[in-house]
C-alpha positions as CSV (number, residue, x, y, z in Angstrom):
1,X,10.9,-8.4,-7.1
2,X,9.8,-4.8,-6.9
3,X,10.2,-2.5,-9.8
4,X,13.9,-1.8,-10.0
5,X,13.7,1.0,-12.6
6,X,16.1,3.9,-12.2
7,X,13.1,6.2,-12.2
8,X,10.3,6.7,-9.7
9,X,9.1,4.3,-7.1
10,X,5.7,2.9,-7.9
11,X,3.0,3.2,-5.3
12,X,-0.3,1.3,-5.7
13,X,-3.1,3.3,-4.0
14,X,-6.2,1.3,-3.4
15,X,-9.3,3.2,-2.3
16,X,-12.9,3.7,-3.6
17,X,-13.3,7.3,-2.3
18,X,-12.8,9.4,-5.5
19,X,-11.9,12.6,-3.7
20,X,-9.2,10.9,-1.6
21,X,-7.8,9.1,-4.6
22,X,-7.5,12.4,-6.4
23,X,-6.0,14.3,-3.5
24,X,-3.5,11.6,-2.3
25,X,-2.5,10.7,-5.9
26,X,-1.5,14.4,-6.5
27,X,0.4,14.4,-3.2
28,X,2.3,11.2,-4.1
29,X,3.1,12.5,-7.6
30,X,4.4,15.8,-6.1
31,X,6.5,13.6,-3.8
32,X,8.2,12.0,-6.8
33,X,6.2,8.7,-6.9
34,X,4.6,7.0,-9.9
35,X,1.0,6.3,-8.8
36,X,-1.1,3.3,-9.8
37,X,-4.7,3.3,-8.7
38,X,-7.2,0.5,-8.0
39,X,-10.7,1.1,-6.7
40,X,-11.7,-2.3,-5.5
41,X,-10.0,-5.3,-4.0
42,X,-9.9,-7.5,-7.1
43,X,-8.4,-4.7,-9.2
44,X,-5.8,-4.2,-6.5
45,X,-4.8,-7.8,-6.4
46,X,-4.5,-7.9,-10.2
47,X,-2.5,-4.8,-10.4
48,X,-0.2,-5.8,-7.6
49,X,0.5,-9.1,-9.2
50,X,1.1,-7.8,-12.7
51,X,2.8,-4.5,-12.0
52,X,4.9,-5.3,-8.9
53,X,4.5,-1.9,-7.1
54,X,7.2,-0.8,-4.7
55,X,4.6,-0.1,-2.0
56,X,0.8,-0.5,-1.6
57,X,-1.5,1.9,0.3
58,X,-4.6,-0.2,1.0
59,X,-8.1,0.7,2.3
60,X,-9.9,-2.0,4.2
61,X,-13.5,-1.4,3.2
62,X,-13.5,-2.0,-0.6
63,X,-15.9,-3.4,-3.2
64,X,-15.4,-7.0,-4.4
65,X,-12.7,-8.0,-1.9
66,X,-11.8,-6.3,1.4
67,X,-8.3,-5.1,2.2
68,X,-7.6,-7.8,4.7
69,X,-8.0,-10.5,2.1
70,X,-5.9,-8.5,-0.5
71,X,-3.1,-8.1,2.0
72,X,-3.2,-11.8,3.0
73,X,-3.1,-13.0,-0.6
74,X,-0.1,-10.9,-1.3
75,X,1.8,-11.3,1.9
76,X,1.5,-15.0,2.0
77,X,2.8,-15.4,-1.6
78,X,6.6,-15.4,-1.8
79,X,6.5,-13.4,-5.0
80,X,4.9,-10.4,-3.3
81,X,5.8,-10.8,0.4
82,X,8.4,-8.0,0.3
83,X,6.1,-5.3,-1.0
84,X,5.3,-3.1,2.0
85,X,1.6,-2.5,2.7
86,X,0.2,0.5,4.5
87,X,-3.4,0.0,5.5
88,X,-5.1,3.4,5.4
89,X,-8.7,3.1,6.7
90,X,-11.4,4.6,8.8
91,X,-11.5,1.5,11.0
92,X,-9.4,2.5,14.0
93,X,-10.3,0.1,16.7
94,X,-7.6,-2.0,18.3
95,X,-9.2,-5.2,16.9
96,X,-9.1,-3.8,13.4
97,X,-5.5,-2.8,13.7
98,X,-4.5,-6.2,15.1
99,X,-6.4,-7.9,12.2
100,X,-4.5,-5.6,9.8
101,X,-1.1,-6.6,11.3
102,X,-2.1,-10.3,11.1
103,X,-3.0,-9.9,7.5
104,X,0.5,-8.7,6.8
105,X,0.3,-4.9,7.0
106,X,3.6,-3.2,7.6
107,X,1.8,-0.1,9.0
108,X,-1.8,0.9,9.9
109,X,-2.9,4.5,9.6
110,X,-6.4,5.7,10.5
111,X,-8.4,8.2,8.5
112,X,-8.5,11.1,8.9
113,X,-4.8,11.1,8.7
114,X,-1.8,13.5,8.5
115,X,-0.6,13.4,4.9
116,X,2.9,14.5,6.0
117,X,3.1,11.6,8.4
118,X,1.9,9.2,5.6
119,X,4.7,10.5,3.3
120,X,7.3,9.9,6.0
121,X,6.1,6.4,6.5
122,X,6.1,5.7,2.8
123,X,9.7,6.9,2.6
124,X,10.8,4.8,5.6
125,X,9.1,1.6,4.4
126,X,10.6,2.0,0.9
127,X,14.1,2.5,2.5
128,X,13.6,-0.5,4.7
129,X,12.5,-2.6,1.7
130,X,15.5,-1.5,-0.4
131,X,17.8,-2.3,2.5
132,X,16.4,-5.8,2.9
133,X,16.7,-6.4,-0.9
134,X,20.4,-5.8,-0.9
135,X,22.6,-9.0,-1.2
136,X,24.5,-9.9,2.0
């Protein structure tokens, strides 16, 4: 149930660091993506549910609702389960990464990060999602 427009893939970027939002949004737009932005967990959940992005980049430490809870609420709801989620966070310990995977993250990238690698993972996860959406 992702956006199936003939145009750009929609990426919901959720982070409360303004400089990062500005920089990564510009990189995503330059890469041909439509960028939706949310700055807290509740806004992220509302936008994901109403706008059905093709992929979500989600910080963990957010105002109003943390990224783990946002991911769980989306991944355990059949309407949104197929939207890939990349957790992009400063929390890099093994326990954090394991919690991210349990919450439903498709990938977990630790800040500071290589933006070229992030762009590759976005492309790979979108391709995988498109492949799984094809009728058998």
